[in-house]
C-alpha positions in Angstrom: -18.1 -29.7 -11.8 -17.5 -26.0 -12.4 -15.1 -24.0 -10.3 -15.8 -21.0 -8.1 -17.3 -18.0 -9.8 -16.1 -14.5 -9.4 -18.4 -12.3 -7.3 -19.5 -9.2 -9.3 -21.1 -6.1 -7.8 -24.4 -5.5 -9.6 -24.0 -1.7 -9.9 -21.2 0.8 -10.1 -21.8 1.9 -6.6 -21.1 0.1 -3.3 -24.5 -1.1 -2.0 -23.6 -4.6 -0.8 -20.7 -6.2 1.2 -17.7 -8.0 -0.1 -18.1 -11.8 -0.1 -16.1 -13.8 2.5 -12.3 -14.0 1.7 -12.6 -17.8 1.5 -14.4 -17.3 -1.8 -11.4 -15.7 -3.5 -10.1 -17.5 -6.5 -6.9 -19.5 -6.3 -6.1 -18.8 -9.9 -5.4 -16.0 -10.2 -4.5 -16.0 -6.6 -6.8 -13.9 -4.4 -9.1 -12.4 -7.0 -12.3 -11.9 -5.0 -14.7 -9.5 -6.7 -15.2 -7.2 -9.7 -17.0 -4.0 -10.1 -18.3 -1.6 -7.4 -16.7 1.8 -7.0 -13.5 3.4 -5.9 -15.3 5.5 -3.3 -13.8 6.3 0.0 -16.4 4.1 1.7 -15.7 1.0 -0.3 -11.8 1.5 -0.2 -11.9 1.8 3.6 -14.2 -1.2 3.9 -11.9 -3.2 1.6 -8.6 -2.4 3.4 -10.1 -3.0 6.8 -11.0 -6.6 5.7 -7.7 -7.3 3.9 -8.8 -6.5 0.3 -7.2 -4.1 -2.2 -8.0 -2.9 -5.7 -5.7 -3.7 -8.6 -6.7 -3.7 -12.3 -5.6 -2.6 -15.7 -7.2 0.4 -17.6 -9.2 -1.9 -19.8 -10.6 -4.0 -16.9 -13.4 -3.5 -14.5 -12.4 -2.7 -10.9 -10.9 -5.9 -9.5 -10.6 -6.6 -5.8 -7.9 -9.0 -4.3 -7.1 -10.8 -1.1 -4.2 -13.2 -1.9 -3.2 -16.1 0.2 -0.4 -16.1 1.5 0.0 -12.4 2.2 3.2 -10.4 2.1 3.7 -8.2 5.2 6.5 -6.3 6.9 6.7 -6.0 10.6 8.3 -2.6 11.4 10.6 -4.1 14.0 11.9 -6.7 11.5 12.9 -4.2 8.7 16.3 -5.1 7.4 18.6 -2.3 6.2 21.6 -3.5 4.3 25.0 -2.1 5.0 24.9 0.1 1.9 21.5 1.5 2.9 22.6 2.2 6.4 25.6 4.1 4.9 23.3 6.1 2.7 21.1 7.0 5.6 24.0 8.2 7.6 25.3 10.3 4.7 22.3 12.7 4.9 22.1 12.9 1.1 18.3 13.1 1.2 15.6 14.9 3.0 12.4 13.0 3.9 9.0 14.5 4.4 5.4 13.2 5.0 2.3 14.5 3.2 4.0 17.5 1.5 3.5 16.4 -2.1 0.9 13.6 -2.2 -0.3 14.2 -5.8 3.3 14.5 -7.1 4.2 11.2 -5.5 1.1 9.2 -6.9 1.7 10.8 -10.3 5.4 9.7 -10.2 4.3 6.2 -9.1 1.9 6.0 -12.0 4.6 6.5 -14.6 5.4 3.5 -16.7 8.4 1.5 -15.4 11.2 0.0 -17.5 10.2 -3.2 -19.3 6.5 -2.3 -18.6 4.2 -1.0 -21.2 1.6 0.7 -18.9 0.4 1.4 -15.4 -2.3 0.1 -13.1 -2.4 3.5 -11.3 -5.0 5.0 -13.6 -6.5 8.5 -13.3 -9.4 6.9 -11.6 -7.1 5.4 -9.0 -5.3 8.6 -8.5 -8.5 10.5 -7.9 -9.7 7.9 -5.4 -6.5 7.9 -3.3 -6.2 11.7 -3.5 -9.7 11.8 -2.0 -8.5 9.4 0.8 -5.5 11.7 1.3 -7.9 14.7 1.8 -9.6 12.7 4.5 -6.2 12.0 6.1 -6.5 8.3 5.4 -3.9 8.1 2.6 -0.4 9.4 3.1 2.8 10.0 1.1 6.5 9.9 1.9 8.6 12.3 -0.1 12.4 12.0 -0.6 14.2 15.1 -1.8 17.6 16.1 -3.1 17.6 19.8 -2.4 14.4 20.9 -4.1 14.0 17.9 -6.4 11.6 15.1 -5.6 13.7 12.0 -6.3 11.7 9.2 -4.6 8.8 8.4 -2.5 5.9 6.1 -1.7 2.2 6.3 -0.7 -0.4 4.1 1.0 -3.4 3.9 3.3 -3.3 4.1 7.1 -6.0 2.7 9.3 -5.5 2.2 13.0 -2.0 0.8 13.5 -1.7 -0.7 10.0 -0.1 0.9 7.0 -1.1 -0.5 3.6 1.7 0.2 1.2 0.5 0.9 -2.4 3.5 1.9 -4.6 6.9 3.6 -4.5 9.2 5.2 -7.1 12.9 6.2 -7.3 14.6 8.6 -9.7 18.0 8.2 -8.1 19.5 5.1 -6.6 18.3 4.1 -3.1 15.8 7.0 -2.9 12.7 4.8 -2.3 14.6 2.7 0.2 15.5 5.7 2.2 11.9 6.8 2.2 10.8 3.3 3.4 13.5 3.2 6.0 12.5 6.6 7.4 8.8 5.6 7.4 9.5 2.4 9.3 11.5 4.4 11.9 8.5 6.6 12.5 5.9 3.9 12.3 7.8 2.2 15.2 7.6 5.5 17.1 3.9 5.8 16.4 3.2 2.2 17.6 2.2 0.8 14.2 2.1 -3.0 14.2 2.0 -4.0 10.5 2.9 -2.9 7.0 0.8 -4.7 4.4 2.9 -5.2 1.3 0.1 -7.1 -0.5 2.1 -9.4 -2.8 5.6 -10.7 -2.6 8.6 -9.1 -4.4 12.3 -9.9 -4.1 12.9 -6.2 -3.3 10.6 -6.3 -0.2 11.8 -9.7 1.0 15.4 -8.4 1.0 14.1 -5.6 3.2 12.6 -8.0 5.7 9.1 -8.7 4.5 7.7 -12.2 4.9 4.8 -14.3 3.7 2.1 -15.3 6.1 -1.2 -17.2 5.6 -4.2 -15.1 4.9 -6.0 -16.2 7.9 -3.2 -15.0 10.2 -3.0 -11.8 8.3 -6.7 -11.1 8.9 -6.4 -12.0 12.6 -3.6 -9.5 13.0 -5.4 -6.9 10.9 -8.6 -7.2 12.9 -6.6 -6.7 16.1 -4.8 -3.6 14.8 -7.0 -1.8 12.4 -9.3 -0.4 15.0 -6.7 0.7 17.5 -6.1 4.4 18.0 -3.4 6.1 16.0 -0.7 8.0 17.9 -1.5 11.7 18.2 1.8 12.7 16.6 1.5 10.3 13.6 2.2 11.9 10.2 3.0 15.2 11.7 6.8 14.9 11.8 8.8 17.2 9.5 
């Protein structure tokens, strides 16, 4: 008996719906579909269903929905003693949506012990278009006039879907995330989607939940109104 087959979009446009999440492969975990387009329409549809794109430059567009899912509830964010000390020291200045393209470019740079990046020019262009539509946002961390850290992601309703972060000095990305969490709580956001588990995020309070629970919470939060003051804080 053959195993489940990967769903493939027949064209390079988005003319059909994603398959049910239950059809995602278990190996590799959560791979659901291939092909389609990184259009704003398909990206918004994907995120609202708990699906995200992730692929190497030599691969087709791959769409994922792993089970379990790594999430961070803003109220459960854990700041270590050293991070709290750094936050109180006011070494950094944090802004929102002031340098989106600089942040995504910095996130796309190859990391240590890594030979490449999954944030291709195609991905950068797609998320920059979402940013122009006020659906993708960036957090910038500055030391004086230097951009030293940050992160970006997609915001729908009361859910923030984290995509990537970077640091050029110690603790910069953590300061950006801690500041974002502070404001997300103020803006009544319910959930941060971290997509896949990492030791770094688990130490900051992220946890793994079953995909069906993630989808239930997503469905309840993604269509809720966003606070009027969201993403406008300096």
